[in-house]
PDB file of N, CA, C and O in Angstrom:
ATOM      1  N   MET A   1      31.210  15.447 -42.323  1.00  0.00           N
ATOM      2  CA  MET A   1      31.894  15.016 -41.167  1.00  0.00           C
ATOM      3  C   MET A   1      33.196  15.024 -41.478  1.00  0.00           C
ATOM      4  O   MET A   1      33.834  16.008 -41.853  1.00  0.00           O
ATOM      5  N   GLY A   2      33.630  13.837 -41.312  1.00  0.00           N
ATOM      6  CA  GLY A   2      34.880  13.507 -41.884  1.00  0.00           C
ATOM      7  C   GLY A   2      36.022  13.724 -40.839  1.00  0.00           C
ATOM      8  O   GLY A   2      35.866  13.603 -39.624  1.00  0.00           O
ATOM      9  N   SER A   3      37.067  14.024 -41.399  1.00  0.00           N
ATOM     10  CA  SER A   3      38.688  14.076 -40.470  1.00  0.00           C
ATOM     11  C   SER A   3      38.145  15.357 -39.503  1.00  0.00           C
ATOM     12  O   SER A   3      38.276  15.225 -38.286  1.00  0.00           O
ATOM     13  N   ALA A   4      37.486  16.701 -40.084  1.00  0.00           N
ATOM     14  CA  ALA A   4      37.509  17.649 -38.813  1.00  0.00           C
ATOM     15  C   ALA A   4      36.690  16.950 -37.733  1.00  0.00           C
ATOM     16  O   ALA A   4      37.401  16.905 -36.730  1.00  0.00           O
ATOM     17  N   PHE A   5      35.453  16.361 -37.488  1.00  0.00           N
ATOM     18  CA  PHE A   5      34.919  15.907 -36.535  1.00  0.00           C
ATOM     19  C   PHE A   5      35.796  14.820 -35.756  1.00  0.00           C
ATOM     20  O   PHE A   5      35.519  14.467 -34.609  1.00  0.00           O
ATOM     21  N   LYS A   6      37.035  14.249 -36.589  1.00  0.00           N
ATOM     22  CA  LYS A   6      37.418  13.023 -35.715  1.00  0.00           C
ATOM     23  C   LYS A   6      38.657  13.738 -35.479  1.00  0.00           C
ATOM     24  O   LYS A   6      39.603  13.029 -35.134  1.00  0.00           O
ATOM     25  N   GLN A   7      38.850  14.895 -35.580  1.00  0.00           N
ATOM     26  CA  GLN A   7      40.341  15.775 -34.695  1.00  0.00           C
ATOM     27  C   GLN A   7      39.373  16.415 -33.581  1.00  0.00           C
ATOM     28  O   GLN A   7      39.701  16.424 -32.394  1.00  0.00           O
ATOM     29  N   LYS A   8      38.117  16.966 -34.058  1.00  0.00           N
ATOM     30  CA  LYS A   8      37.273  17.437 -32.767  1.00  0.00           C
ATOM     31  C   LYS A   8      37.156  16.498 -31.599  1.00  0.00           C
ATOM     32  O   LYS A   8      37.327  16.948 -30.466  1.00  0.00           O
ATOM     33  N   ALA A   9      36.850  15.098 -31.806  1.00  0.00           N
ATOM     34  CA  ALA A   9      37.152  14.254 -31.277  1.00  0.00           C
ATOM     35  C   ALA A   9      37.993  13.860 -30.396  1.00  0.00           C
ATOM     36  O   ALA A   9      37.777  13.763 -29.188  1.00  0.00           O
ATOM     37  N   HIS A  10      39.341  13.530 -31.175  1.00  0.00           N
ATOM     38  CA  HIS A  10      40.189  13.706 -30.233  1.00  0.00           C
ATOM     39  C   HIS A  10      40.573  14.757 -29.386  1.00  0.00           C
ATOM     40  O   HIS A  10      41.223  14.451 -28.387  1.00  0.00           O
ATOM     41  N   GLN A  11      40.263  16.089 -29.616  1.00  0.00           N
ATOM     42  CA  GLN A  11      41.069  16.900 -29.018  1.00  0.00           C
ATOM     43  C   GLN A  11      39.721  16.982 -27.800  1.00  0.00           C
ATOM     44  O   GLN A  11      40.057  17.321 -26.665  1.00  0.00           O
ATOM     45  N   LEU A  12      38.746  16.778 -27.968  1.00  0.00           N
ATOM     46  CA  LEU A  12      37.820  16.559 -26.612  1.00  0.00           C
ATOM     47  C   LEU A  12      38.180  15.132 -25.668  1.00  0.00           C
ATOM     48  O   LEU A  12      37.983  14.986 -24.462  1.00  0.00           O
ATOM     49  N   ILE A  13      38.600  14.435 -26.360  1.00  0.00           N
ATOM     50  CA  ILE A  13      39.398  13.199 -25.420  1.00  0.00           C
ATOM     51  C   ILE A  13      40.555  13.564 -24.764  1.00  0.00           C
ATOM     52  O   ILE A  13      40.725  13.388 -23.558  1.00  0.00           O
ATOM     53  N   ASP A  14      41.299  14.031 -25.457  1.00  0.00           N
ATOM     54  CA  ASP A  14      42.730  14.730 -24.753  1.00  0.00           C
ATOM     55  C   ASP A  14      42.350  15.657 -23.780  1.00  0.00           C
ATOM     56  O   ASP A  14      43.148  15.829 -22.858  1.00  0.00           O
ATOM     57  N   THR A  15      41.481  16.185 -23.782  1.00  0.00           N
ATOM     58  CA  THR A  15      41.167  17.274 -22.815  1.00  0.00           C
ATOM     59  C   THR A  15      40.480  16.782 -21.092  1.00  0.00           C
ATOM     60  O   THR A  15      40.359  17.404 -20.037  1.00  0.00           O
ATOM     61  N   LEU A  16      40.138  15.303 -21.545  1.00  0.00           N
ATOM     62  CA  LEU A  16      39.726  14.818 -20.378  1.00  0.00           C
ATOM     63  C   LEU A  16      40.862  14.030 -19.586  1.00  0.00           C
ATOM     64  O   LEU A  16      41.820  13.411 -20.048  1.00  0.00           O
ATOM     65  N   PRO A  17      40.348  14.300 -17.802  1.00  0.00           N
ATOM     66  CA  PRO A  17      41.635  13.667 -16.807  1.00  0.00           C
ATOM     67  C   PRO A  17      41.793  12.338 -17.650  1.00  0.00           C
ATOM     68  O   PRO A  17      41.151  11.911 -18.610  1.00  0.00           O
ATOM     69  N   GLU A  18      42.984  11.787 -16.881  1.00  0.00           N
ATOM     70  CA  GLU A  18      43.240  10.672 -16.958  1.00  0.00           C
ATOM     71  C   GLU A  18      42.665   9.592 -16.816  1.00  0.00           C
ATOM     72  O   GLU A  18      42.884   8.614 -17.530  1.00  0.00           O
ATOM     73  N   ALA A  19      41.546   9.638 -15.517  1.00  0.00           N
ATOM     74  CA  ALA A  19      40.832   8.982 -14.902  1.00  0.00           C
ATOM     75  C   ALA A  19      39.246   8.874 -15.470  1.00  0.00           C
ATOM     76  O   ALA A  19      38.434   7.990 -15.196  1.00  0.00           O
ATOM     77  N   ALA A  20      39.021  10.257 -16.506  1.00  0.00           N
ATOM     78  CA  ALA A  20      37.825   9.879 -17.119  1.00  0.00           C
ATOM     79  C   ALA A  20      37.296   8.722 -17.455  1.00  0.00           C
ATOM     80  O   ALA A  20      38.018   7.798 -17.829  1.00  0.00           O
ATOM     81  N   ASP A  21      35.624   8.576 -17.348  1.00  0.00           N
ATOM     82  CA  ASP A  21      35.540   7.086 -17.906  1.00  0.00           C
ATOM     83  C   ASP A  21      34.170   7.779 -18.814  1.00  0.00           C
ATOM     84  O   ASP A  21      33.890   8.978 -18.818  1.00  0.00           O
ATOM     85  N   TRP A  22      33.367   6.612 -19.616  1.00  0.00           N
ATOM     86  CA  TRP A  22      32.736   6.839 -20.352  1.00  0.00           C
ATOM     87  C   TRP A  22      31.527   7.810 -20.053  1.00  0.00           C
ATOM     88  O   TRP A  22      30.959   8.527 -20.877  1.00  0.00           O
ATOM     89  N   GLU A  23      31.211   7.672 -18.527  1.00  0.00           N
ATOM     90  CA  GLU A  23      30.344   8.621 -18.613  1.00  0.00           C
ATOM     91  C   GLU A  23      30.763  10.181 -18.590  1.00  0.00           C
ATOM     92  O   GLU A  23      29.811  10.931 -18.799  1.00  0.00           O
ATOM     93  N   GLU A  24      31.678  10.643 -18.431  1.00  0.00           N
ATOM     94  CA  GLU A  24      32.189  11.483 -18.468  1.00  0.00           C
ATOM     95  C   GLU A  24      32.343  12.217 -19.609  1.00  0.00           C
ATOM     96  O   GLU A  24      31.818  13.321 -19.754  1.00  0.00           O
ATOM     97  N   LEU A  25      33.143  11.591 -20.567  1.00  0.00           N
ATOM     98  CA  LEU A  25      32.769  11.543 -21.978  1.00  0.00           C
ATOM     99  C   LEU A  25      31.549  12.138 -22.697  1.00  0.00           C
ATOM    100  O   LEU A  25      31.345  13.132 -23.394  1.00  0.00           O
ATOM    101  N   ALA A  26      30.825  11.105 -22.230  1.00  0.00           N
ATOM    102  CA  ALA A  26      28.819  11.723 -22.588  1.00  0.00           C
ATOM    103  C   ALA A  26      28.577  12.607 -22.317  1.00  0.00           C
ATOM    104  O   ALA A  26      27.879  13.299 -23.058  1.00  0.00           O
ATOM    105  N   GLU A  27      29.129  13.170 -20.818  1.00  0.00           N
ATOM    106  CA  GLU A  27      28.527  14.549 -20.545  1.00  0.00           C
ATOM    107  C   GLU A  27      29.125  15.561 -21.063  1.00  0.00           C
ATOM    108  O   GLU A  27      28.562  16.649 -21.189  1.00  0.00           O
ATOM    109  N   GLN A  28      30.309  15.340 -21.421  1.00  0.00           N
ATOM    110  CA  GLN A  28      31.159  16.577 -22.386  1.00  0.00           C
ATOM    111  C   GLN A  28      30.155  16.804 -23.622  1.00  0.00           C
ATOM    112  O   GLN A  28      29.531  17.806 -23.973  1.00  0.00           O
ATOM    113  N   ILE A  29      30.239  15.361 -24.209  1.00  0.00           N
ATOM    114  CA  ILE A  29      29.224  15.762 -25.521  1.00  0.00           C
ATOM    115  C   ILE A  29      28.068  15.953 -24.977  1.00  0.00           C
ATOM    116  O   ILE A  29      27.696  16.739 -25.848  1.00  0.00           O
ATOM    117  N   GLU A  30      27.209  15.904 -24.296  1.00  0.00           N
ATOM    118  CA  GLU A  30      26.063  16.169 -23.873  1.00  0.00           C
ATOM    119  C   GLU A  30      26.340  18.024 -23.806  1.00  0.00           C
ATOM    120  O   GLU A  30      25.591  18.806 -24.392  1.00  0.00           O
ATOM    121  N   ILE A  31      27.415  18.417 -23.073  1.00  0.00           N
ATOM    122  CA  ILE A  31      27.260  19.743 -22.725  1.00  0.00           C
ATOM    123  C   ILE A  31      27.170  20.604 -24.302  1.00  0.00           C
ATOM    124  O   ILE A  31      26.440  21.539 -24.632  1.00  0.00           O
ATOM    125  N   ILE A  32      28.278  19.828 -25.117  1.00  0.00           N
ATOM    126  CA  ILE A  32      28.421  20.426 -26.583  1.00  0.00           C
ATOM    127  C   ILE A  32      27.569  20.238 -27.260  1.00  0.00           C
ATOM    128  O   ILE A  32      27.686  20.971 -28.242  1.00  0.00           O
ATOM    129  N   LEU A  33      26.367  19.391 -27.335  1.00  0.00           N
ATOM    130  CA  LEU A  33      25.146  19.385 -28.148  1.00  0.00           C
ATOM    131  C   LEU A  33      24.362  20.261 -27.830  1.00  0.00           C
ATOM    132  O   LEU A  33      23.813  21.006 -28.642  1.00  0.00           O
ATOM    133  N   ASP A  34      24.119  20.307 -25.974  1.00  0.00           N
ATOM    134  CA  ASP A  34      23.111  21.150 -25.590  1.00  0.00           C
ATOM    135  C   ASP A  34      23.605  23.100 -26.118  1.00  0.00           C
ATOM    136  O   ASP A  34      22.766  23.966 -26.368  1.00  0.00           O
ATOM    137  N   LEU A  35      25.195  23.309 -26.152  1.00  0.00           N
ATOM    138  CA  LEU A  35      25.556  24.308 -26.482  1.00  0.00           C
ATOM    139  C   LEU A  35      25.191  24.928 -27.796  1.00  0.00           C
ATOM    140  O   LEU A  35      25.059  26.126 -28.051  1.00  0.00           O
ATOM    141  N   ARG A  36      25.029  23.719 -28.713  1.00  0.00           N
ATOM    142  CA  ARG A  36      25.080  24.145 -30.278  1.00  0.00           C
ATOM    143  C   ARG A  36      23.804  24.052 -30.480  1.00  0.00           C
ATOM    144  O   ARG A  36      23.486  24.549 -31.560  1.00  0.00           O
ATOM    145  N   ALA A  37      22.384  23.342 -29.502  1.00  0.00           N
ATOM    146  CA  ALA A  37      20.881  23.558 -29.787  1.00  0.00           C
ATOM    147  C   ALA A  37      20.700  24.741 -29.627  1.00  0.00           C
ATOM    148  O   ALA A  37      19.841  25.288 -30.318  1.00  0.00           O
ATOM    149  N   GLY A  38      21.734  25.786 -28.304  1.00  0.00           N
ATOM    150  CA  GLY A  38      21.579  26.821 -27.892  1.00  0.00           C
ATOM    151  C   GLY A  38      21.335  27.691 -28.811  1.00  0.00           C
ATOM    152  O   GLY A  38      20.257  28.163 -29.172  1.00  0.00           O
ATOM    153  N   LEU A  39      22.388  27.882 -29.176  1.00  0.00           N
ATOM    154  CA  LEU A  39      23.248  28.773 -30.519  1.00  0.00           C
ATOM    155  C   LEU A  39      22.359  28.934 -31.533  1.00  0.00           C
ATOM    156  O   LEU A  39      22.070  30.029 -32.016  1.00  0.00           O
ATOM    157  N   ALA A  40      21.837  27.708 -31.933  1.00  0.00           N
ATOM    158  CA  ALA A  40      20.825  27.448 -33.134  1.00  0.00           C
ATOM    159  C   ALA A  40      19.658  28.195 -33.053  1.00  0.00           C
ATOM    160  O   ALA A  40      19.428  29.126 -33.825  1.00  0.00           O
ATOM    161  N   ASP A  41      18.800  27.796 -32.038  1.00  0.00           N
ATOM    162  CA  ASP A  41      17.776  28.642 -31.151  1.00  0.00           C
ATOM    163  C   ASP A  41      18.052  29.910 -31.130  1.00  0.00           C
ATOM    164  O   ASP A  41      17.296  30.548 -31.863  1.00  0.00           O
ATOM    165  N   SER A  42      19.109  30.759 -30.390  1.00  0.00           N
ATOM    166  CA  SER A  42      19.201  32.062 -30.839  1.00  0.00           C
ATOM    167  C   SER A  42      19.484  32.890 -32.256  1.00  0.00           C
ATOM    168  O   SER A  42      19.098  34.019 -32.557  1.00  0.00           O
ATOM    169  N   ALA A  43      20.385  31.838 -33.120  1.00  0.00           N
ATOM    170  CA  ALA A  43      20.188  32.218 -34.492  1.00  0.00           C
ATOM    171  C   ALA A  43      19.077  32.197 -34.871  1.00  0.00           C
ATOM    172  O   ALA A  43      18.769  33.250 -35.429  1.00  0.00           O
ATOM    173  N   ALA A  44      18.303  31.468 -34.831  1.00  0.00           N
ATOM    174  CA  ALA A  44      16.522  31.374 -35.185  1.00  0.00           C
ATOM    175  C   ALA A  44      15.313  32.305 -34.434  1.00  0.00           C
ATOM    176  O   ALA A  44      14.085  32.335 -34.510  1.00  0.00           O
ATOM    177  N   ASP A  45      16.138  32.899 -33.821  1.00  0.00           N
ATOM    178  CA  ASP A  45      15.231  34.060 -33.015  1.00  0.00           C
ATOM    179  C   ASP A  45      14.078  32.785 -31.887  1.00  0.00           C
ATOM    180  O   ASP A  45      13.079  32.945 -31.185  1.00  0.00           O
ATOM    181  N   ARG A  46      14.807  31.779 -32.207  1.00  0.00           N
ATOM    182  CA  ARG A  46      13.794  31.324 -30.892  1.00  0.00           C
ATOM    183  C   ARG A  46      14.381  31.261 -29.280  1.00  0.00           C
ATOM    184  O   ARG A  46      14.893  30.393 -28.573  1.00  0.00           O
ATOM    185  N   VAL A  47      14.050  32.511 -29.146  1.00  0.00           N
ATOM    186  CA  VAL A  47      14.118  32.861 -27.464  1.00  0.00           C
ATOM    187  C   VAL A  47      13.166  33.546 -26.793  1.00  0.00           C
ATOM    188  O   VAL A  47      12.115  33.947 -27.291  1.00  0.00           O
ATOM    189  N   ILE A  48      13.610  33.728 -25.359  1.00  0.00           N
ATOM    190  CA  ILE A  48      12.899  35.064 -24.490  1.00  0.00           C
ATOM    191  C   ILE A  48      13.615  35.742 -23.871  1.00  0.00           C
ATOM    192  O   ILE A  48      14.830  35.607 -23.727  1.00  0.00           O
ATOM    193  N   ASP A  49      12.966  36.492 -23.470  1.00  0.00           N
ATOM    194  CA  ASP A  49      14.219  37.656 -22.572  1.00  0.00           C
ATOM    195  C   ASP A  49      14.143  36.637 -21.116  1.00  0.00           C
ATOM    196  O   ASP A  49      13.564  35.624 -20.724  1.00  0.00           O
ATOM    197  N   ASN A  50      15.024  37.534 -20.692  1.00  0.00           N
ATOM    198  CA  ASN A  50      15.201  37.101 -18.817  1.00  0.00           C
ATOM    199  C   ASN A  50      13.775  37.456 -17.890  1.00  0.00           C
ATOM    200  O   ASN A  50      13.522  36.751 -16.913  1.00  0.00           O
ATOM    201  N   ALA A  51      13.045  38.381 -18.200  1.00  0.00           N
ATOM    202  CA  ALA A  51      11.720  39.038 -17.038  1.00  0.00           C
ATOM    203  C   ALA A  51      10.890  38.197 -17.385  1.00  0.00           C
ATOM    204  O   ALA A  51      10.197  37.724 -16.484  1.00  0.00           O
ATOM    205  N   ARG A  52      10.631  37.642 -19.019  1.00  0.00           N
ATOM    206  CA  ARG A  52       9.308  37.005 -19.118  1.00  0.00           C
ATOM    207  C   ARG A  52      10.027  34.894 -18.839  1.00  0.00           C
ATOM    208  O   ARG A  52       9.306  33.897 -18.807  1.00  0.00           O
ATOM    209  N   LEU A  53      11.211  34.931 -18.732  1.00  0.00           N
ATOM    210  CA  LEU A  53      11.098  33.539 -18.176  1.00  0.00           C
ATOM    211  C   LEU A  53      11.262  33.316 -17.223  1.00  0.00           C
ATOM    212  O   LEU A  53      11.019  32.198 -16.767  1.00  0.00           O
ATOM    213  N   ARG A  54      11.985  34.779 -16.180  1.00  0.00           N
ATOM    214  CA  ARG A  54      11.586  34.633 -14.192  1.00  0.00           C
ATOM    215  C   ARG A  54       9.804  34.611 -14.359  1.00  0.00           C
ATOM    216  O   ARG A  54       9.405  33.881 -13.452  1.00  0.00           O
ATOM    217  N   ALA A  55       8.898  35.007 -14.976  1.00  0.00           N
ATOM    218  CA  ALA A  55       7.818  35.303 -14.709  1.00  0.00           C
ATOM    219  C   ALA A  55       7.508  34.127 -14.904  1.00  0.00           C
ATOM    220  O   ALA A  55       7.485  33.538 -13.824  1.00  0.00           O
ATOM    221  N   GLU A  56       7.213  33.370 -15.881  1.00  0.00           N
ATOM    222  CA  GLU A  56       6.937  32.058 -16.223  1.00  0.00           C
ATOM    223  C   GLU A  56       7.193  31.214 -14.801  1.00  0.00           C
ATOM    224  O   GLU A  56       6.320  30.493 -14.317  1.00  0.00           O
ATOM    225  N   PHE A  57       8.525  31.408 -14.195  1.00  0.00           N
ATOM    226  CA  PHE A  57       9.046  30.388 -13.081  1.00  0.00           C
ATOM    227  C   PHE A  57       8.717  31.319 -11.668  1.00  0.00           C
ATOM    228  O   PHE A  57       9.547  31.299 -10.759  1.00  0.00           O
ATOM    229  N   GLY A  58       7.757  31.941 -11.569  1.00  0.00           N
ATOM    230  CA  GLY A  58       7.408  32.800 -10.771  1.00  0.00           C
ATOM    231  C   GLY A  58       8.857  33.179 -10.043  1.00  0.00           C
ATOM    232  O   GLY A  58       9.008  33.141  -8.822  1.00  0.00           O
ATOM    233  N   LEU A  59       9.633  33.457 -10.750  1.00  0.00           N
ATOM    234  CA  LEU A  59      11.131  34.034  -9.869  1.00  0.00           C
ATOM    235  C   LEU A  59      11.209  35.599  -9.735  1.00  0.00           C
ATOM    236  O   LEU A  59      12.264  36.221  -9.860  1.00  0.00           O
ATOM    237  N   GLN A  60       9.964  36.188  -9.464  1.00  0.00           N
ATOM    238  CA  GLN A  60      10.096  37.722  -9.994  1.00  0.00           C
ATOM    239  C   GLN A  60      10.419  38.301  -8.506  1.00  0.00           C
ATOM    240  O   GLN A  60      10.617  39.504  -8.341  1.00  0.00           O
TER     241      GLN A  60
END
């Protein structure tokens, strides 16, 4: 992790509005983690196509 992690953390904090609070920071971190998990799932071919997803939720 090291300094690359710290640099990214600082960059994230720098992008937040001045009035941001801990909850907003946590939300941004959660978004990043969700995106990384989704990309990992995609890379591991753990995905389904839109038609199947829509059918599972009755959205056709």
